[in-house]
MIMI-601906 format. One record per residue (C-alpha): residue number from 1; residue in one letter; z, y, x. Coordinates in Angstrom, 2 decimals, always signed. Layout:
<selos>
<num: NUM	residu: a	up: Z	north: Y	east: X>
...
</selos>
This chain:
<selos>
<num: 1	residu: x	up: +45.19	north: -170.45	east: -77.60>
<num: 2	residu: x	up: +46.66	north: -167.28	east: -76.07>
<num: 3	residu: x	up: +43.99	north: -164.73	east: -75.19>
<num: 4	residu: x	up: +44.25	north: -161.42	east: -73.29>
<num: 5	residu: x	up: +41.38	north: -158.93	east: -73.87>
<num: 6	residu: x	up: +40.73	north: -156.34	east: -71.19>
<num: 7	residu: x	up: +39.22	north: -153.30	east: -72.78>
<num: 8	residu: x	up: +40.40	north: -154.22	east: -76.22>
<num: 9	residu: x	up: +40.08	north: -150.80	east: -77.80>
<num: 10	residu: x	up: +36.31	north: -150.55	east: -77.59>
<num: 11	residu: x	up: +34.52	north: -151.12	east: -80.88>
<num: 12	residu: x	up: +32.92	north: -154.35	east: -79.78>
<num: 13	residu: x	up: +35.96	north: -155.83	east: -78.02>
<num: 14	residu: x	up: +38.23	north: -154.74	east: -80.84>
<num: 15	residu: x	up: +35.94	north: -156.66	east: -83.19>
<num: 16	residu: x	up: +36.13	north: -159.73	east: -80.97>
<num: 17	residu: x	up: +39.96	north: -159.42	east: -81.01>
<num: 18	residu: x	up: +39.98	north: -159.29	east: -84.80>
<num: 19	residu: x	up: +37.83	north: -162.37	east: -85.08>
<num: 20	residu: x	up: +39.97	north: -164.28	east: -82.54>
<num: 21	residu: x	up: +43.05	north: -163.37	east: -84.54>
<num: 22	residu: x	up: +41.42	north: -164.49	east: -87.75>
<num: 23	residu: x	up: +40.64	north: -167.84	east: -86.08>
<num: 24	residu: x	up: +44.37	north: -168.27	east: -85.46>
<num: 25	residu: x	up: +44.60	north: -167.42	east: -81.79>
<num: 26	residu: x	up: +47.44	north: -165.44	east: -80.24>
<num: 27	residu: x	up: +45.84	north: -162.23	east: -79.05>
<num: 28	residu: x	up: +47.09	north: -159.46	east: -76.82>
<num: 29	residu: x	up: +45.15	north: -156.83	east: -74.87>
<num: 30	residu: x	up: +45.12	north: -153.80	east: -72.66>
<num: 31	residu: x	up: +42.99	north: -150.71	east: -72.31>
<num: 32	residu: x	up: +43.02	north: -147.43	east: -70.43>
<num: 33	residu: x	up: +43.00	north: -145.52	east: -73.72>
<num: 34	residu: x	up: +45.09	north: -146.97	east: -76.49>
<num: 35	residu: x	up: +45.03	north: -144.72	east: -79.53>
<num: 36	residu: x	up: +44.12	north: -144.71	east: -83.28>
<num: 37	residu: x	up: +42.12	north: -145.78	east: -85.18>
<num: 38	residu: x	up: +41.45	north: -148.89	east: -83.18>
<num: 39	residu: x	up: +45.00	north: -149.27	east: -81.94>
<num: 40	residu: x	up: +46.32	north: -149.02	east: -85.50>
<num: 41	residu: x	up: +43.79	north: -151.65	east: -86.75>
<num: 42	residu: x	up: +44.70	north: -154.07	east: -84.00>
<num: 43	residu: x	up: +48.44	north: -153.63	east: -84.25>
<num: 44	residu: x	up: +48.19	north: -154.24	east: -87.97>
<num: 45	residu: x	up: +46.71	north: -157.67	east: -87.12>
<num: 46	residu: x	up: +49.72	north: -158.47	east: -84.99>
<num: 47	residu: x	up: +48.02	north: -157.84	east: -81.64>
<num: 48	residu: x	up: +50.25	north: -156.54	east: -78.87>
<num: 49	residu: x	up: +48.62	north: -153.70	east: -76.89>
<num: 50	residu: x	up: +49.38	north: -152.34	east: -73.40>
<num: 51	residu: x	up: +48.20	north: -148.96	east: -72.21>
<num: 52	residu: x	up: +46.64	north: -149.01	east: -68.75>
<num: 53	residu: x	up: +45.55	north: -151.94	east: -66.60>
<num: 54	residu: x	up: +48.35	north: -153.71	east: -64.84>
<num: 55	residu: x	up: +48.70	north: -157.40	east: -63.92>
<num: 56	residu: x	up: +52.17	north: -157.32	east: -65.55>
<num: 57	residu: x	up: +50.43	north: -156.74	east: -68.97>
<num: 58	residu: x	up: +49.06	north: -160.27	east: -68.91>
<num: 59	residu: x	up: +51.62	north: -162.64	east: -70.43>
<num: 60	residu: x	up: +52.64	north: -165.73	east: -68.56>
<num: 61	residu: x	up: +50.68	north: -168.64	east: -70.06>
<num: 62	residu: x	up: +47.50	north: -166.78	east: -71.02>
<num: 63	residu: x	up: +44.82	north: -169.46	east: -71.54>
<num: 64	residu: x	up: +41.78	north: -167.12	east: -71.20>
<num: 65	residu: x	up: +41.04	north: -163.53	east: -70.34>
<num: 66	residu: x	up: +38.13	north: -161.85	east: -72.13>
<num: 67	residu: x	up: +36.76	north: -159.10	east: -69.95>
<num: 68	residu: x	up: +35.05	north: -156.01	east: -71.43>
<num: 69	residu: x	up: +31.93	north: -154.64	east: -69.78>
<num: 70	residu: x	up: +33.61	north: -151.32	east: -68.97>
<num: 71	residu: x	up: +35.72	north: -153.10	east: -66.32>
<num: 72	residu: x	up: +34.57	north: -153.89	east: -62.76>
<num: 73	residu: x	up: +35.80	north: -155.07	east: -59.39>
<num: 74	residu: x	up: +38.73	north: -152.96	east: -58.13>
<num: 75	residu: x	up: +40.37	north: -152.82	east: -61.51>
<num: 76	residu: x	up: +43.93	north: -154.11	east: -60.97>
<num: 77	residu: x	up: +43.81	north: -156.51	east: -63.91>
<num: 78	residu: x	up: +40.38	north: -157.88	east: -62.87>
<num: 79	residu: x	up: +41.63	north: -158.41	east: -59.35>
<num: 80	residu: x	up: +44.71	north: -160.26	east: -60.67>
<num: 81	residu: x	up: +42.52	north: -162.53	east: -62.89>
<num: 82	residu: x	up: +40.36	north: -163.49	east: -59.94>
<num: 83	residu: x	up: +43.22	north: -163.93	east: -57.41>
<num: 84	residu: x	up: +45.20	north: -166.10	east: -59.87>
<num: 85	residu: x	up: +42.23	north: -168.19	east: -60.75>
<num: 86	residu: x	up: +42.61	north: -167.51	east: -64.46>
<num: 87	residu: x	up: +39.93	north: -168.62	east: -66.88>
<num: 88	residu: x	up: +37.81	north: -165.67	east: -67.94>
<num: 89	residu: x	up: +34.69	north: -164.92	east: -70.01>
<num: 90	residu: x	up: +32.83	north: -161.91	east: -71.44>
<num: 91	residu: x	up: +33.20	north: -160.76	east: -75.03>
<num: 92	residu: x	up: +29.61	north: -161.72	east: -75.80>
<num: 93	residu: x	up: +30.00	north: -165.21	east: -74.33>
<num: 94	residu: x	up: +33.35	north: -165.75	east: -76.20>
<num: 95	residu: x	up: +31.73	north: -164.61	east: -79.48>
<num: 96	residu: x	up: +28.76	north: -166.97	east: -78.98>
<num: 97	residu: x	up: +30.86	north: -170.01	east: -78.16>
<num: 98	residu: x	up: +33.73	north: -169.60	east: -80.65>
<num: 99	residu: x	up: +32.28	north: -167.73	east: -83.58>
<num: 100	residu: x	up: +28.46	north: -167.91	east: -83.70>
<num: 101	residu: x	up: +28.06	north: -171.63	east: -82.88>
<num: 102	residu: x	up: +26.94	north: -173.45	east: -86.06>
<num: 103	residu: x	up: +26.18	north: -170.17	east: -87.90>
<num: 104	residu: x	up: +22.86	north: -168.58	east: -88.83>
<num: 105	residu: x	up: +23.05	north: -165.47	east: -86.69>
<num: 106	residu: x	up: +21.20	north: -162.26	east: -87.63>
<num: 107	residu: x	up: +21.15	north: -159.85	east: -84.67>
<num: 108	residu: x	up: +20.28	north: -156.20	east: -85.07>
<num: 109	residu: x	up: +18.91	north: -154.64	east: -81.89>
<num: 110	residu: x	up: +17.35	north: -151.28	east: -81.07>
<num: 111	residu: x	up: +17.96	north: -147.94	east: -79.36>
<num: 112	residu: x	up: +18.89	north: -146.30	east: -82.67>
<num: 113	residu: x	up: +20.28	north: -147.41	east: -86.06>
<num: 114	residu: x	up: +22.05	north: -150.59	east: -85.05>
<num: 115	residu: x	up: +25.44	north: -149.83	east: -86.60>
<num: 116	residu: x	up: +23.97	north: -148.57	east: -89.90>
<num: 117	residu: x	up: +21.51	north: -151.39	east: -90.19>
<num: 118	residu: x	up: +24.11	north: -154.07	east: -89.31>
<num: 119	residu: x	up: +26.51	north: -152.65	east: -91.85>
<num: 120	residu: x	up: +23.79	north: -152.48	east: -94.50>
<num: 121	residu: x	up: +22.56	north: -156.03	east: -93.80>
<num: 122	residu: x	up: +26.11	north: -157.32	east: -94.15>
<num: 123	residu: x	up: +26.48	north: -155.48	east: -97.45>
<num: 124	residu: x	up: +23.23	north: -156.80	east: -98.86>
<num: 125	residu: x	up: +24.31	north: -160.38	east: -98.00>
<num: 126	residu: x	up: +27.73	north: -159.66	east: -99.48>
<num: 127	residu: x	up: +26.05	north: -158.40	east: -102.65>
<num: 128	residu: x	up: +24.00	north: -161.61	east: -102.80>
<num: 129	residu: x	up: +27.20	north: -163.67	east: -102.75>
<num: 130	residu: x	up: +26.68	north: -164.97	east: -99.23>
<num: 131	residu: x	up: +30.12	north: -163.90	east: -97.88>
<num: 132	residu: x	up: +28.72	north: -163.20	east: -94.42>
<num: 133	residu: x	up: +30.69	north: -162.80	east: -91.22>
<num: 134	residu: x	up: +29.94	north: -159.73	east: -89.20>
<num: 135	residu: x	up: +30.69	north: -157.67	east: -86.10>
<num: 136	residu: x	up: +29.67	north: -154.00	east: -86.33>
<num: 137	residu: x	up: +30.03	north: -151.28	east: -83.73>
<num: 138	residu: x	up: +31.79	north: -149.10	east: -86.31>
<num: 139	residu: x	up: +33.77	north: -149.39	east: -89.49>
<num: 140	residu: x	up: +31.51	north: -150.03	east: -92.54>
<num: 141	residu: x	up: +32.64	north: -148.16	east: -95.57>
<num: 142	residu: x	up: +32.19	north: -151.18	east: -97.85>
<num: 143	residu: x	up: +34.43	north: -153.37	east: -95.87>
<num: 144	residu: x	up: +36.96	north: -151.21	east: -94.08>
<num: 145	residu: x	up: +37.02	north: -153.42	east: -90.97>
<num: 146	residu: x	up: +34.58	north: -153.71	east: -88.08>
<num: 147	residu: x	up: +34.54	north: -157.53	east: -88.04>
<num: 148	residu: x	up: +35.41	north: -160.59	east: -90.11>
<num: 149	residu: x	up: +34.60	north: -164.29	east: -90.03>
<num: 150	residu: x	up: +33.35	north: -164.74	east: -93.61>
<num: 151	residu: x	up: +32.96	north: -168.16	east: -95.23>
<num: 152	residu: x	up: +29.15	north: -168.13	east: -95.49>
<num: 153	residu: x	up: +26.67	north: -169.61	east: -93.06>
<num: 154	residu: x	up: +25.29	north: -166.16	east: -92.03>
<num: 155	residu: x	up: +26.86	north: -164.00	east: -89.34>
<num: 156	residu: x	up: +25.50	north: -160.44	east: -88.73>
<num: 157	residu: x	up: +26.03	north: -158.95	east: -85.31>
<num: 158	residu: x	up: +25.16	north: -155.58	east: -83.79>
<num: 159	residu: x	up: +23.18	north: -156.62	east: -80.78>
<num: 160	residu: x	up: +23.40	north: -154.29	east: -77.80>
<num: 161	residu: x	up: +21.02	north: -154.37	east: -74.81>
<num: 162	residu: x	up: +23.70	north: -153.05	east: -72.42>
<num: 163	residu: x	up: +24.84	north: -155.58	east: -69.73>
<num: 164	residu: x	up: +27.45	north: -158.14	east: -70.51>
<num: 165	residu: x	up: +30.11	north: -157.82	east: -67.82>
<num: 166	residu: x	up: +30.52	north: -157.21	east: -64.10>
<num: 167	residu: x	up: +29.89	north: -160.89	east: -63.49>
<num: 168	residu: x	up: +26.99	north: -161.23	east: -65.98>
<num: 169	residu: x	up: +24.30	north: -158.58	east: -65.84>
<num: 170	residu: x	up: +22.23	north: -159.96	east: -68.68>
<num: 171	residu: x	up: +22.01	north: -157.92	east: -71.91>
<num: 172	residu: x	up: +24.74	north: -158.85	east: -74.35>
<num: 173	residu: x	up: +22.29	north: -159.81	east: -77.06>
<num: 174	residu: x	up: +20.87	north: -162.81	east: -75.22>
<num: 175	residu: x	up: +24.18	north: -164.63	east: -75.77>
<num: 176	residu: x	up: +23.81	north: -164.54	east: -79.56>
<num: 177	residu: x	up: +20.85	north: -166.92	east: -80.00>
<num: 178	residu: x	up: +19.83	north: -165.43	east: -83.37>
<num: 179	residu: x	up: +17.80	north: -167.09	east: -86.09>
<num: 180	residu: x	up: +16.73	north: -163.60	east: -87.25>
<num: 181	residu: x	up: +16.40	north: -160.69	east: -84.88>
<num: 182	residu: x	up: +15.79	north: -157.10	east: -86.03>
<num: 183	residu: x	up: +13.97	north: -154.92	east: -83.48>
<num: 184	residu: x	up: +14.58	north: -151.48	east: -84.95>
<num: 185	residu: x	up: +13.08	north: -149.30	east: -82.21>
<num: 186	residu: x	up: +12.96	north: -148.93	east: -78.43>
<num: 187	residu: x	up: +13.30	north: -145.87	east: -76.26>
<num: 188	residu: x	up: +14.69	north: -145.08	east: -72.84>
<num: 189	residu: x	up: +18.48	north: -145.32	east: -72.83>
<num: 190	residu: x	up: +21.35	north: -146.44	east: -70.60>
<num: 191	residu: x	up: +20.01	north: -144.66	east: -67.50>
<num: 192	residu: x	up: +23.06	north: -145.87	east: -65.54>
<num: 193	residu: x	up: +21.67	north: -149.43	east: -65.51>
<num: 194	residu: x	up: +17.96	north: -149.29	east: -66.49>
<num: 195	residu: x	up: +15.47	north: -147.47	east: -64.21>
<num: 196	residu: x	up: +12.77	north: -147.14	east: -66.90>
<num: 197	residu: x	up: +11.58	north: -148.21	east: -70.37>
<num: 198	residu: x	up: +9.84	north: -151.24	east: -68.84>
<num: 199	residu: x	up: +13.25	north: -152.63	east: -67.69>
<num: 200	residu: x	up: +14.58	north: -152.37	east: -71.26>
<num: 201	residu: x	up: +11.46	north: -153.95	east: -72.67>
<num: 202	residu: x	up: +12.00	north: -157.00	east: -70.36>
<num: 203	residu: x	up: +15.43	north: -157.44	east: -71.87>
<num: 204	residu: x	up: +14.10	north: -157.18	east: -75.40>
<num: 205	residu: x	up: +11.55	north: -159.84	east: -74.49>
<num: 206	residu: x	up: +14.34	north: -162.06	east: -73.29>
<num: 207	residu: x	up: +15.74	north: -161.73	east: -76.84>
<num: 208	residu: x	up: +12.38	north: -162.47	east: -78.39>
<num: 209	residu: x	up: +12.02	north: -165.59	east: -76.26>
<num: 210	residu: x	up: +15.18	north: -167.24	east: -77.67>
<num: 211	residu: x	up: +14.54	north: -166.66	east: -81.39>
<num: 212	residu: x	up: +13.45	north: -170.12	east: -82.79>
<num: 213	residu: x	up: +10.04	north: -170.86	east: -84.32>
<num: 214	residu: x	up: +11.77	north: -171.34	east: -87.67>
<num: 215	residu: x	up: +13.34	north: -167.97	east: -87.47>
<num: 216	residu: x	up: +11.99	north: -164.44	east: -87.95>
<num: 217	residu: x	up: +11.40	north: -161.28	east: -85.96>
<num: 218	residu: x	up: +11.76	north: -158.13	east: -88.12>
<num: 219	residu: x	up: +10.01	north: -155.38	east: -86.15>
<num: 220	residu: x	up: +9.46	north: -151.66	east: -86.59>
<num: 221	residu: x	up: +5.67	north: -151.66	east: -86.98>
<num: 222	residu: x	up: +5.40	north: -147.99	east: -85.96>
<num: 223	residu: x	up: +6.96	north: -148.44	east: -82.53>
<num: 224	residu: x	up: +4.53	north: -148.72	east: -79.63>
<num: 225	residu: x	up: +7.18	north: -149.79	east: -77.13>
<num: 226	residu: x	up: +8.11	north: -152.76	east: -79.38>
<num: 227	residu: x	up: +4.39	north: -153.63	east: -79.81>
<num: 228	residu: x	up: +4.25	north: -153.91	east: -76.04>
<num: 229	residu: x	up: +7.23	north: -156.24	east: -76.08>
<num: 230	residu: x	up: +5.53	north: -158.54	east: -78.62>
<num: 231	residu: x	up: +2.40	north: -158.51	east: -76.51>
<num: 232	residu: x	up: +4.46	north: -160.21	east: -73.71>
<num: 233	residu: x	up: +4.40	north: -163.38	east: -75.86>
<num: 234	residu: x	up: +6.21	north: -164.76	east: -78.86>
<num: 235	residu: x	up: +6.80	north: -167.98	east: -80.73>
<num: 236	residu: x	up: +8.34	north: -166.72	east: -83.91>
<num: 237	residu: x	up: +6.80	north: -165.31	east: -87.13>
<num: 238	residu: x	up: +6.86	north: -161.53	east: -87.12>
<num: 239	residu: x	up: +7.31	north: -159.22	east: -90.11>
<num: 240	residu: x	up: +6.71	north: -155.48	east: -89.62>
<num: 241	residu: x	up: +8.10	north: -152.58	east: -91.52>
<num: 242	residu: x	up: +7.15	north: -148.90	east: -91.89>
<num: 243	residu: x	up: +6.66	north: -145.95	east: -94.22>
<num: 244	residu: x	up: +3.47	north: -145.26	east: -96.11>
<num: 245	residu: x	up: +2.09	north: -142.14	east: -97.86>
<num: 246	residu: x	up: +1.24	north: -141.62	east: -101.51>
<num: 247	residu: x	up: -2.06	north: -143.43	east: -100.96>
<num: 248	residu: x	up: -0.32	north: -146.42	east: -99.48>
<num: 249	residu: x	up: -1.50	north: -145.74	east: -95.94>
<num: 250	residu: x	up: +0.86	north: -145.80	east: -92.91>
<num: 251	residu: x	up: +2.35	north: -142.33	east: -92.28>
<num: 252	residu: x	up: +1.86	north: -142.76	east: -88.58>
<num: 253	residu: x	up: -0.85	north: -144.50	east: -86.56>
<num: 254	residu: x	up: +0.18	north: -148.06	east: -85.92>
<num: 255	residu: x	up: +0.03	north: -149.61	east: -82.46>
<num: 256	residu: x	up: -2.27	north: -152.51	east: -81.97>
<num: 257	residu: x	up: -1.06	north: -156.08	east: -82.71>
<num: 258	residu: x	up: -0.59	north: -158.44	east: -79.73>
<num: 259	residu: x	up: -3.99	north: -159.95	east: -80.51>
<num: 260	residu: x	up: -5.62	north: -156.53	east: -80.04>
<num: 261	residu: x	up: -6.53	north: -156.00	east: -83.73>
<num: 262	residu: x	up: -5.16	north: -153.47	east: -86.13>
<num: 263	residu: x	up: -1.54	north: -154.10	east: -87.03>
<num: 264	residu: x	up: -0.38	north: -154.20	east: -90.70>
<num: 265	residu: x	up: +2.95	north: -153.59	east: -92.38>
<num: 266	residu: x	up: +4.63	north: -156.36	east: -94.36>
<num: 267	residu: x	up: +7.52	north: -154.23	east: -95.75>
<num: 268	residu: x	up: +6.86	north: -150.58	east: -96.71>
<num: 269	residu: x	up: +8.65	north: -147.63	east: -98.28>
<num: 270	residu: x	up: +6.99	north: -144.71	east: -100.07>
<num: 271	residu: x	up: +9.09	north: -141.63	east: -100.39>
<num: 272	residu: x	up: +9.91	north: -140.31	east: -103.82>
<num: 273	residu: x	up: +12.32	north: -137.74	east: -102.38>
<num: 274	residu: x	up: +11.55	north: -135.91	east: -99.15>
<num: 275	residu: x	up: +15.10	north: -136.45	east: -97.89>
<num: 276	residu: x	up: +14.80	north: -140.23	east: -98.13>
<num: 277	residu: x	up: +17.38	north: -140.61	east: -100.92>
<num: 278	residu: x	up: +14.74	north: -142.23	east: -103.26>
<num: 279	residu: x	up: +11.86	north: -144.46	east: -102.26>
<num: 280	residu: x	up: +9.76	north: -147.31	east: -103.56>
<num: 281	residu: x	up: +9.87	north: -150.59	east: -101.63>
<num: 282	residu: x	up: +6.88	north: -152.91	east: -101.47>
<num: 283	residu: x	up: +6.29	north: -156.28	east: -99.77>
<num: 284	residu: x	up: +2.75	north: -157.00	east: -98.66>
<num: 285	residu: x	up: +1.39	north: -154.42	east: -101.12>
<num: 286	residu: x	up: +3.44	north: -155.55	east: -104.16>
<num: 287	residu: x	up: +5.93	north: -152.99	east: -105.36>
<num: 288	residu: x	up: +9.41	north: -154.45	east: -105.68>
<num: 289	residu: x	up: +11.25	north: -151.52	east: -107.14>
<num: 290	residu: x	up: +12.93	north: -148.17	east: -106.38>
<num: 291	residu: x	up: +15.88	north: -147.56	east: -104.11>
<num: 292	residu: x	up: +18.30	north: -144.69	east: -104.83>
<num: 293	residu: x	up: +21.14	north: -144.40	east: -102.43>
<num: 294	residu: x	up: +23.56	north: -141.89	east: -100.83>
<num: 295	residu: x	up: +21.90	north: -141.89	east: -97.41>
<num: 296	residu: x	up: +19.28	north: -139.42	east: -96.29>
<num: 297	residu: x	up: +16.72	north: -139.22	east: -93.50>
<num: 298	residu: x	up: +13.48	north: -140.97	east: -92.63>
<num: 299	residu: x	up: +15.33	north: -143.00	east: -89.99>
<num: 300	residu: x	up: +17.68	north: -144.44	east: -92.65>
<num: 301	residu: x	up: +14.77	north: -145.48	east: -94.81>
<num: 302	residu: x	up: +13.54	north: -147.46	east: -91.80>
<num: 303	residu: x	up: +16.97	north: -148.94	east: -91.41>
<num: 304	residu: x	up: +16.90	north: -149.90	east: -95.08>
<num: 305	residu: x	up: +13.55	north: -151.71	east: -94.75>
<num: 306	residu: x	up: +14.84	north: -153.59	east: -91.67>
<num: 307	residu: x	up: +18.01	north: -154.76	east: -93.45>
<num: 308	residu: x	up: +16.12	north: -155.77	east: -96.58>
<num: 309	residu: x	up: +13.53	north: -157.79	east: -94.67>
<num: 310	residu: x	up: +16.21	north: -159.53	east: -92.70>
<num: 311	residu: x	up: +18.16	north: -160.53	east: -95.78>
<num: 312	residu: x	up: +14.94	north: -161.85	east: -97.35>
<num: 313	residu: x	up: +14.34	north: -163.85	east: -94.20>
<num: 314	residu: x	up: +17.47	north: -165.92	east: -94.90>
<num: 315	residu: x	up: +16.47	north: -166.60	east: -98.49>
<num: 316	residu: x	up: +17.80	north: -163.60	east: -100.47>
<num: 317	residu: x	up: +15.54	north: -162.38	east: -103.33>
<num: 318	residu: x	up: +14.55	north: -158.86	east: -102.22>
<num: 319	residu: x	up: +14.12	north: -157.35	east: -105.70>
<num: 320	residu: x	up: +17.59	north: -158.49	east: -106.74>
<num: 321	residu: x	up: +19.11	north: -156.73	east: -103.75>
<num: 322	residu: x	up: +17.69	north: -153.22	east: -104.53>
<num: 323	residu: x	up: +20.58	north: -152.13	east: -106.84>
<num: 324	residu: x	up: +23.06	north: -152.84	east: -103.98>
<num: 325	residu: x	up: +21.74	north: -149.88	east: -101.95>
<num: 326	residu: x	up: +23.25	north: -147.43	east: -104.45>
<num: 327	residu: x	up: +26.75	north: -148.72	east: -103.62>
<num: 328	residu: x	up: +26.26	north: -148.80	east: -99.85>
<num: 329	residu: x	up: +28.89	north: -146.81	east: -97.92>
<num: 330	residu: x	up: +27.72	north: -146.29	east: -94.37>
<num: 331	residu: x	up: +29.86	north: -146.63	east: -91.24>
<num: 332	residu: x	up: +32.24	north: -143.94	east: -90.11>
<num: 333	residu: x	up: +30.60	north: -141.20	east: -88.03>
<num: 334	residu: x	up: +27.07	north: -142.12	east: -89.09>
<num: 335	residu: x	up: +26.01	north: -139.09	east: -91.06>
<num: 336	residu: x	up: +29.50	north: -139.19	east: -92.59>
<num: 337	residu: x	up: +30.09	north: -136.43	east: -95.08>
<num: 338	residu: x	up: +33.36	north: -134.68	east: -94.24>
<num: 339	residu: x	up: +33.18	north: -132.19	east: -97.06>
<num: 340	residu: x	up: +31.42	north: -129.18	east: -98.55>
<num: 341	residu: x	up: +32.42	north: -125.56	east: -98.98>
<num: 342	residu: x	up: +30.52	north: -122.48	east: -100.07>
<num: 343	residu: x	up: +27.25	north: -124.46	east: -100.19>
<num: 344	residu: x	up: +27.65	north: -125.83	east: -96.66>
<num: 345	residu: x	up: +28.02	north: -129.58	east: -96.18>
<num: 346	residu: x	up: +29.68	north: -130.82	east: -92.97>
<num: 347	residu: x	up: +28.65	north: -134.13	east: -91.41>
<num: 348	residu: x	up: +30.19	north: -136.14	east: -88.63>
<num: 349	residu: x	up: +27.60	north: -138.09	east: -86.68>
<num: 350	residu: x	up: +27.85	north: -140.17	east: -83.53>
<num: 351	residu: x	up: +24.35	north: -139.41	east: -82.27>
<num: 352	residu: x	up: +24.36	north: -139.25	east: -78.47>
<num: 353	residu: x	up: +20.73	north: -139.80	east: -77.60>
<num: 354	residu: x	up: +18.18	north: -136.89	east: -77.40>
<num: 355	residu: x	up: +16.06	north: -138.36	east: -80.19>
<num: 356	residu: x	up: +18.98	north: -139.61	east: -82.34>
</selos>
């Protein structure tokens, strides 16, 4: 099949392109901004790229056009696709139909931490010998590519709540039909399409509604906005994670459970180092062991708990996974250490939200 991808140089669409190429399809694409590193990665896969949007960039005989969510009506290529009656779909729809079908999908959602948690979950499954597929909104240091098919039954996908395409205003993550969904946190974001937090919560509940009863919801137990999402109704077992103090009590007051009673944490971390580089992991009060890893920050400890719980949900033995944290190399531009000089360490971080 010959595919043309509009908006191919975005991290998500570039990942879709790489997966399509790995499946054996002929892939070409166009984007307004074609430059490294994504252009280099795609060209190395044998994908022809065109700069700018012009109908002439679409080869004769294209079987399907995959449209990125950055494109809308009025774009010359979009208008050509519609006028010519070409077959088209969104990236999320194509991924669901051609890659995720028949796989056990683990979807990582949340306002913050998606890329790091997705990369870490893929690494934990890799360390367990599962050979997972994945699509990450960045380049994980342990893999060097943003997407791969993998030969295992699990596929890990970074699950964004932003809308799918100009013709499909649902959140992208509802296409993925995950067996395991990680809900990392929820705050107001994407003010261009969501009027308030409640609108985002409705989209997250759409995701909750499609996780099967045999699956698992891995939820930040400290997050009040996510507690409100769960209170809208659920049909899937929930496991909550959070950080406890030296006495084993939650560091922050937990929101009430959907039933109105006090919530509890299934997966916990107790800090051994204030910067989050060492912590003890416990599951339902039973200590599993100590994690020592190169990442820092309370937020990354929460990401670690989410990834560990998700890996356990598909049958990995949690204690056996703990040594893998030491070898985890986070994604590019996620607290990436650029270098140190004269006692000053320089980081490159993608954070673009006021609380990130």
